[in-house]
C-alpha angles and dihedrals in degrees: 000000000000122000093246089054092049094050090049091050089050091050095044093053091047096053089044088060094041110030088164089063092043092056095057113121100184092117133016115300092234093052110135117239115236092223143356115217113212124193122207140146135243095252135106119321091343096069121110096247088057096044100046098064088055091049090049090057086055091059103263120133119210111236131158119025121203128190115203106183097175088055094043087234140133116198134194128185116215122197125212122229090244139027093294129121117295119230122238106199110195117189123198111221104224090198086074089065122084116259092256095052094040089054093048091054092043091051091054091049093049089064091065110118115246091244089061092055095066140067139047095278099069089122097055110036095083130242107343096198130059123281109268121232119262094255091053092048091050094047090049090047091053090049094048127341092222092051086058093047093050092050091060100030107032121210107327146115109314099184144342122234121210124201105226089205090058089047090055095236136096125257091238091052094051095040088057091049094048090050089053086057094053098260112131112203127211119215093189103132094190108047107046121096090295131004114264127219119253085233087081136055105224141185125183118200116197114220119240114280119261132217109236131180114239128209094273093052096256121127130223137176116240137169116234119171135332143181134293134207120200135181129180114252087204119035103180095107140065100236118120116250094247090058086064097041101096124058114263092229090066093061116118138171115243115205 
């Protein structure tokens, strides 16, 4: 697999999940995202240590590492060899869950077929294990929202982030247009998937909820992912916006 094919598969899977976001025409269709935020878990072939070598073979270079103990997350930023979107790989630490919830999530992942545990496209082939039942999903959500999300989504793209400066429009203008289309953005830098640095202005827009069939045949609507807009608060530097996205105090060294 080539990197361009990998990004295309990520994007196609993303807009298949969120057709409402795929239908947006507030900027050119071929505009490049600033970053793609991928959510995975520290288990089996989907752990960060197993995924990063595959991503490196596609040309991505691991850079900043961030530890967020209060979220139970480790995060690595990976830069492309060109001006394309960076990857933000966020890994849920299953050890932060209680034993009962950790076992529930591990039991689900153990049902993934061997064929879905191999290859370079583990992040863009959808949920590799069976759908949980509604009670399991709710219990995992209560234990950790991302544990519930991973149980129904599998490891995959959670949201795409766009840099307003690269889109040629201000965040306030795009935010107003998103609001007109019914997308209500959150500017809370502390309570989204991961905390966001004060060096950026940030809005996260949840995608429309989807009705999904659970293991017992019942259907329920859930939210899973969205879209982010970012804009540098200080523009007197040459760094990409994504390099300023996560708070500096969460930086860590990984040996």
